[in-house]
C-alpha positions as CSV (number, residue, x, y, z in Angstrom):
1,M,0.2,39.6,28.3
2,N,-0.6,41.5,25.1
3,I,-1.6,39.8,21.9
4,S,1.8,39.9,20.3
5,R,3.5,38.3,23.3
6,G,0.6,35.8,23.5
7,L,1.2,34.7,19.9
8,E,4.9,34.4,20.5
9,W,4.2,32.2,23.5
10,I,1.8,30.0,21.5
11,A,4.4,29.6,18.8
12,K,7.0,28.4,21.4
13,H,4.5,25.8,22.8
14,A,3.2,24.7,19.4
15,T,3.3,20.9,20.1
16,W,1.1,21.2,23.2
17,F,-1.4,23.3,21.4
18,L,-1.6,21.0,18.5
19,A,-2.3,18.0,20.7
20,A,-4.8,20.1,22.7
21,G,-6.7,20.8,19.5
22,V,-7.4,17.1,18.9
23,F,-8.7,16.4,22.4
24,G,-10.5,19.8,22.6
25,G,-12.3,18.9,19.4
26,I,-13.4,15.5,20.7
27,A,-14.5,17.0,24.1
28,W,-16.2,20.1,22.6
29,Q,-18.3,18.8,19.7
30,T,-20.2,22.1,19.5
31,L,-17.0,24.0,18.6
32,A,-15.9,21.2,16.2
33,D,-19.2,21.4,14.4
34,A,-19.0,25.2,14.3
35,L,-15.5,25.2,12.8
36,A,-16.1,22.4,10.3
37,P,-17.5,24.8,7.6
38,W,-14.4,27.0,8.0
39,L,-11.9,24.2,7.4
40,E,-10.9,25.5,3.9
41,V,-10.4,29.0,5.2
42,L,-8.2,27.8,8.0
43,I,-6.1,25.8,5.6
44,V,-5.7,28.8,3.2
45,M,-4.6,30.9,6.2
46,N,-1.9,28.4,7.2
47,L,-0.6,27.9,3.7
48,S,-0.5,31.6,3.0
49,L,1.5,32.3,6.2
50,S,3.8,29.5,5.4
51,M,4.5,31.0,2.0
52,M,5.2,34.4,3.5
53,R,7.6,32.9,6.0
54,I,9.7,30.9,3.5
55,K,12.7,32.7,2.0
56,L,12.6,32.9,-1.8
57,A,16.3,32.1,-2.0
58,E,15.6,28.7,-0.4
59,L,12.9,27.9,-3.0
60,K,15.3,28.9,-5.8
61,D,17.9,26.4,-4.5
62,Y,15.5,23.6,-5.0
63,F,14.2,24.8,-8.4
64,R,17.8,24.2,-9.5
65,R,17.5,20.5,-8.4
66,P,14.5,19.2,-10.4
67,G,15.8,15.6,-10.3
68,F,15.8,15.5,-6.5
69,I,12.3,17.0,-6.4
70,A,11.0,14.5,-8.9
71,I,12.5,11.5,-7.0
72,T,11.0,12.8,-3.8
73,F,7.6,13.2,-5.3
74,V,7.6,9.8,-7.1
75,F,8.6,8.1,-3.9
76,S,6.0,9.9,-1.7
77,M,3.1,9.6,-4.1
78,G,3.9,6.4,-6.0
79,I,6.4,4.1,-4.4
80,A,5.3,4.5,-0.8
81,P,1.7,3.4,-1.6
82,L,3.0,0.4,-3.5
83,I,5.2,-0.6,-0.6
84,L,2.3,-0.5,1.9
85,W,0.0,-2.3,-0.6
86,G,2.6,-5.0,-0.8
87,L,2.8,-5.3,3.0
88,I,-0.9,-5.6,3.5
89,V,-1.0,-8.4,0.8
90,V,1.9,-10.3,2.4
91,F,0.5,-10.0,5.9
92,G,-3.1,-10.6,4.8
93,V,-4.5,-7.3,6.1
94,D,-7.6,-6.8,4.0
95,G,-10.9,-4.9,4.3
96,P,-11.3,-1.3,5.5
97,L,-8.1,-1.5,7.6
98,G,-6.0,-2.5,4.7
99,E,-7.6,0.0,2.4
100,G,-7.0,2.7,5.0
101,I,-3.3,1.9,5.2
102,V,-2.9,2.2,1.5
103,F,-4.9,5.4,1.3
104,H,-2.7,6.8,4.0
105,A,0.2,6.7,1.6
106,L,-1.8,7.6,-1.5
107,A,-2.9,10.9,0.0
108,T,-0.9,14.1,-0.4
109,P,1.1,15.7,2.4
110,I,-1.1,17.7,4.7
111,M,-1.5,21.3,3.7
112,S,0.0,22.4,7.0
113,A,3.3,20.5,6.2
114,P,5.3,23.7,5.4
115,A,3.9,25.3,8.6
116,L,4.9,22.3,10.7
117,C,8.4,22.4,9.2
118,I,8.7,26.1,10.1
119,L,7.6,25.4,13.7
120,F,9.8,22.3,14.0
121,G,12.9,23.8,12.5
122,L,12.9,21.6,9.4
123,D,13.1,22.4,5.7
124,S,10.0,24.4,5.0
125,A,11.0,25.3,1.4
126,L,11.3,21.6,0.5
127,A,8.0,20.8,2.2
128,L,6.2,23.6,0.3
129,I,7.5,22.5,-3.1
130,I,6.6,18.9,-2.6
131,T,3.2,19.8,-1.0
132,V,2.2,22.1,-3.9
133,L,3.4,19.7,-6.5
134,S,1.5,16.9,-4.9
135,Y,-1.7,18.8,-4.9
136,A,-1.2,19.8,-8.5
137,L,-0.7,16.1,-9.6
138,V,-2.8,14.1,-7.1
139,P,-6.0,14.3,-9.3
140,F,-4.0,12.3,-11.8
141,T,-2.4,9.8,-9.4
142,L,-5.0,9.2,-6.7
143,P,-8.0,8.0,-8.8
144,P,-6.1,5.4,-11.0
145,L,-4.0,4.1,-8.1
146,A,-7.1,3.7,-5.8
147,L,-8.9,1.8,-8.5
148,W,-5.9,-0.3,-9.5
149,L,-4.7,-1.2,-6.0
150,L,-8.0,-1.3,-4.1
151,G,-10.7,-1.5,-6.6
152,I,-12.3,1.7,-5.2
153,E,-13.7,4.3,-7.6
154,L,-13.6,7.9,-6.2
155,D,-16.8,10.0,-6.0
156,V,-15.2,13.0,-7.8
157,T,-13.9,13.6,-11.3
158,V,-10.3,14.7,-12.0
159,W,-11.6,18.2,-12.8
160,E,-13.6,18.4,-9.6
161,L,-10.6,17.4,-7.6
162,M,-8.3,19.8,-9.4
163,W,-10.8,22.7,-8.7
164,R,-11.1,21.8,-5.0
165,L,-7.3,21.7,-4.5
166,G,-6.4,24.4,-7.1
167,R,-8.5,27.1,-5.4
168,I,-6.8,26.5,-2.0
169,V,-3.3,26.7,-3.5
170,G,-4.3,29.5,-5.9
171,V,-5.9,31.7,-3.2
172,S,-3.0,31.1,-0.8
173,F,-0.5,32.1,-3.5
174,L,-2.5,35.3,-4.3
175,I,-2.6,36.3,-0.7
176,T,1.1,35.7,-0.4
177,L,1.9,37.7,-3.5
178,V,-0.1,40.7,-2.3
179,A,1.5,40.5,1.1
180,R,5.1,40.3,-0.3
181,C,4.3,43.2,-2.7
182,T,2.9,45.5,0.0
183,L,4.9,44.6,3.0
184,K,8.6,45.1,3.4
185,P,10.7,41.9,3.9
186,A,12.1,43.4,7.2
187,F,8.6,43.7,8.5
188,L,7.7,40.1,7.6
189,E,10.9,38.9,9.3
190,A,10.2,40.9,12.4
191,Q,6.7,39.4,12.6
192,S,7.9,35.8,12.0
193,L,7.3,34.5,15.5
194,R,3.8,36.1,15.7
195,M,2.9,34.7,12.3
196,D,4.0,31.3,13.7
197,G,1.6,31.8,16.6
198,I,-1.2,32.5,14.2
199,M,-0.3,29.4,12.2
200,V,-0.5,27.3,15.4
201,L,-4.0,28.7,16.1
202,G,-5.0,27.9,12.5
203,M,-3.8,24.3,12.8
204,V,-5.5,24.0,16.2
205,G,-8.7,25.1,14.4
206,V,-8.2,22.5,11.7
207,A,-7.6,19.8,14.3
208,I,-10.8,20.8,16.2
209,S,-12.9,20.9,13.0
210,L,-11.8,17.5,11.9
211,M,-12.9,15.9,15.1
212,S,-16.5,16.7,14.3
213,G,-18.5,13.5,14.7
214,L,-15.7,11.3,16.0
215,P,-17.3,10.5,19.4
216,E,-20.2,8.9,17.5
217,F,-17.7,6.8,15.4
218,A,-15.9,5.7,18.5
219,A,-19.0,4.8,20.5
220,A,-20.4,2.7,17.6
221,K,-17.2,0.5,17.3
222,P,-14.8,1.1,20.2
223,S,-12.6,-1.9,19.5
224,F,-12.2,-1.2,15.9
225,T,-11.6,2.5,16.6
226,A,-8.8,1.5,19.0
227,L,-7.2,-0.8,16.4
228,V,-7.4,1.9,13.8
229,T,-5.8,4.4,16.1
230,A,-2.9,2.2,16.9
231,T,-2.5,1.4,13.1
232,T,-2.5,5.0,12.1
233,F,0.3,5.8,14.6
234,A,2.3,2.8,13.4
235,V,1.9,3.6,9.7
236,N,2.8,7.3,10.3
237,I,5.9,6.5,12.4
238,G,6.9,3.7,10.1
239,L,6.7,5.9,7.0
240,Q,8.7,8.7,8.6
241,I,11.5,6.4,9.8
242,F,11.8,4.4,6.6
243,T,11.7,7.5,4.4
244,A,14.2,9.4,6.5
245,I,16.6,6.4,6.3
246,L,16.1,6.1,2.5
247,F,16.9,9.8,1.9
248,W,19.6,10.1,4.6
249,G,22.3,10.7,2.0
250,K,20.6,14.0,1.0
251,G,21.3,15.5,4.4
252,R,19.7,15.0,7.8
253,K,17.4,18.0,7.5
254,A,16.1,17.1,4.1
255,A,15.7,13.4,5.1
256,V,13.7,14.2,8.2
257,T,11.5,16.7,6.3
258,I,10.7,14.2,3.6
259,G,9.9,11.6,6.3
260,L,7.5,14.1,7.9
261,I,5.6,14.9,4.7
262,T,5.4,11.2,3.7
263,G,4.1,10.1,7.0
264,N,1.7,13.0,7.7
265,T,-0.7,12.8,4.8
266,N,-4.0,14.4,4.1
267,V,-6.4,11.5,4.7
268,A,-9.1,14.0,5.2
269,L,-8.8,14.8,1.4
270,V,-9.5,11.1,0.7
271,L,-12.5,11.2,3.1
272,A,-14.0,14.0,0.9
273,T,-13.4,12.0,-2.3
274,V,-14.8,8.6,-1.2
275,S,-17.4,9.6,1.4
276,E,-20.3,8.2,-0.6
277,S,-18.8,4.9,-1.8
278,A,-16.6,4.0,1.2
279,S,-17.6,1.7,4.0
280,Y,-18.3,3.1,7.4
281,D,-15.2,1.4,8.9
282,L,-13.0,3.0,6.2
283,L,-14.4,6.4,7.1
284,V,-13.3,5.8,10.7
285,Y,-9.7,5.3,9.5
286,F,-9.8,8.7,7.7
287,V,-11.1,10.5,10.8
288,V,-8.8,8.8,13.3
289,G,-5.9,9.2,10.9
290,Q,-5.6,12.8,12.1
291,F,-4.5,11.7,15.6
292,P,-0.8,11.1,14.9
293,I,-0.5,14.3,12.9
294,Y,-1.3,16.5,15.9
295,I,-0.2,14.3,18.8
296,L,3.1,12.8,17.6
297,P,5.0,16.1,17.6
298,L,5.0,16.1,21.4
299,V,7.5,13.2,21.2
300,A,8.8,13.6,17.6
301,V,10.0,17.3,17.6
302,P,12.8,16.8,20.2
303,I,13.9,13.8,18.2
304,Y,13.8,15.8,14.9
305,Q,15.9,18.6,16.5
306,R,18.4,16.2,18.0
307,I,18.9,14.4,14.6
308,V,19.1,17.7,12.6
309,W,21.5,19.5,14.9
310,A,23.6,16.6,16.0
311,K,27.3,17.0,15.2
């Protein structure tokens, strides 16, 4: 099997590789520690490839619908956190577990959301627009909402957060621009499945790197880790289902896509912004919160495809 066919095979078995990345990172901590410093590079690679794979015409269609984009963003980044905050107040879920649940919704969609949508047959253009918009505005939404809802002050300033996120999006955009200017569209189209395979490997690398240190977390508080794991799956699934139902009138593909980007959020970003002031138990939530992102697709992707393509 040559490299090209190998990448195509990986792309066709993406869900299994994503799940393997999580468990591989847990089992092989040396590799997780080695990849941890390369996390930003892997994210840039995935986002760049996603931008190359998305057709410009699809992006233009959404630029003509600013109202829909605004509503989607406001729900994902504003209303969803308020709903979860209301639920933890009603049911009396306080402490690190309650804080983690709210932060789950406060965070932006994962940077790999457009890549996941490409691999899963969802609306990657919509995912890219909402993801980039979220990263542009989260420095202005996350700090005040975290302070207002949870009384937690982030360790970074608005400008520091803008710089961290802006350089990822900016470098990815620059790479994409150079690629689109130097490579013919027909070539990029012909390499699409191989590019998908590279994206899968990049996401596996991200999954492995984020597992750095997790065994120590789990060994210190196994019962709490198990509770948090179950909670992150429940919150992820609940957000996806509720959001998809809410946006069902916008079309099945768009509804499922918005559900995916609302449920699969970048809690690792929050980890980086509160690592000095957050409690140990809250940090556990942020690390374990990666599990459903990479494991759920094994079950969820067939459901996505059945919903989207059902007549």
